[in-house]
N, C-alpha and C positions, 0 to 999 in steps of 0.2 A: 526804745531810746530813752524814755523818761526813767525807766528802771536803772539804766546805766548811770544817768546823771545823779540819781539818789545814792549810788554806791560811792561816789566821790565825797559825799558828806558823812559817810559812816566812819566810825572809829576803826582802828586796826583790829581791835578785839571783836567788834561787831562783824567785820569782814571775815575773820577767822571762824566765827560761829556759822556764818553763811557757807563757808568752805566746808565745814563739818557736815552741813546739810546738803552738800553736793553742788553748790552754786559755782560754776566755772568762771563766771564774770567777776565774782568776788575775788577769786584767786588772781585774775588778770589785774585787777585794781591793786591788790596787795603787792603783786610782783612789780607793777609800775612804780609804786611808792618806794620800794626797798632794793630793787635789783642793782641800780647804779651805786647806791650807797655801799651795799655789801661788796660789789665788785671792786670799788675803789679801796675799801677796807682791806680786802684780801690782797689786792695789788700791792699796797704799801707794806703789808705784813709779810708778803712772800717775795720780797726783793724784785718787784716789778715783773714777776713772771705772769704774763697775760694769760697763758694757757691754763695755769693752775688757778688763777683768780676766776677765770670764766668757769672752769670745771667745778670749783668749790661753790661758786654762787649757784650754779644749776643743781649741784648735789644738795645744797641746803634747801632750796625750794622744792626739790623732789621729796625731801624728808617731810616738809610741811604738807605736801599733797598726800603722801602715803600715810602720815600719822598726825592729822590735825588735832586728834584727841589728846596728844601728849602736852599740848599747851595748857598751862595752869591759868584759868580765866581770872584768877586773883592777881596776876602779874600784868605788867604792861608788855605789849607785844614787842616793841623795839628793844627793850631790855632783854627779853627772852631770846630773840633772834640773834642779837649780838653776843649773848652768852654762848649760843650754839656756834657762832662763827669763831669765837675765842677758843672754844674746845677743838674745833677743826684745825685751827692754827697750831695749837699745842701739840696735837697728834702729828701734824706735818713736821714740826720742829723735832719731835722725837725721831721720826723716820729719817729726817735729814741728818741728825746727829749720828745715827747708826750708819748711814751711807758714808758720811765723812770719815768715820773710823776706818773704813775699808778702802777709801780712796784718798791717797796722799798726793793730789795734783797740785800744780802751782797755784798760788793765790792770785787774786785780782790786784792790779796795780791801784794804789791809792791816788785819787785825783789830787793834783797839786794846785793850790790856790795861790795866786800871786796878787800883789798889791795893784790896785787900779788907779791910784792917784786920786784926782778929783772927779773922775768919771763916775757916773752912776753904775752900780752893779746890776748886771743882768739878772732878772728874776729866774730865768732858767738855770743859771749857774748856782744861784742860791738853793734852788729846789734840788739840784743834783747833789750839792754838798750836804744838804739836810738829809736826803735819802741815804747817802753814803754813811753819815754819822748815825742815823737811826739803825742801820744794819749792825752797827757795833754794840748797840744796847742789848741787854738781855730782854727776853720776851715780855716780862712783866712791866718793865719801864717803857718799852716801845708800845705795848698795848695801851697803857694808861694815857700816854701822850697822844696816840692816834684817836682813841675814843673821845678824849677831851677836845682836841684841836681840829681833827679832821671831821669827826662826826658831831662835834659840838654838844656832847652829852654832859649833863650836870654830874657833879661828884657823886651824888647819891646813887644815880643809875649805874655809874661805873663800878661803884662798890658792890652793887647787886650783881652785875655781870661777872665780876671777878671773885665774888663771894668772899669779900674781905671788908674790914672796917673802913669808914670814910677817911679816918686819920691815916691809914696806910696808903690810900689813894693819893691824898694830899702830899704825903712824904715822898712817894714815888714821883709825883709830878714835879715837886721842888727839886729833887735830885736830878731828874731828867733835864729840866730846863737849865739848871746850873751847868751840867755837863755839855749840853748842846750850845749854850751861850759861850762857853769857853772855846769850843771847837769852831764856832761860827762867828767869832768876834771880828774877824777880818771883814765881814760884810757890814759892820756897824759904821756908818759914815761919820760918827762922832769921834772915833778913835783915829788918831793921827799917827 
């Protein structure tokens, strides 16, 4: 029991080293730290597809179990694991694009937002509208927004994950926020 308590104090990188050495409890600790974050990340990136989000989260942790030596000990674990998650999403977007070329089905209806007068807007409605408008963004802008505001990562780490300059991340964030604020302005109580 005392050994398990000590695992909670270890860094992610130290836990990964223990996983390399075959420590199953270290994997459990790392899983408990990141599984929900990664699941929520996949959920948002994959249009709330719970099945895919769960599958991709498990697949990612399976990769960690099978190949813990692939981790570069000079990097931060969270940056590395979200870089892998980003690549998984990019691959899924490519597969989805190919599928969409062959399937010409009817599109989903766009949710209609109506004025609420002086009433407070329901947080759920805002969240639904945000999700809807995030879907319309290209993957790079959506990814930057979610890493920054859902995962609360600093610009520097996002740049590492996406393998691009910090200025590019800032530019994408600015563009995304501008687009979203235009689409979601109806939720601003200051606008009459």
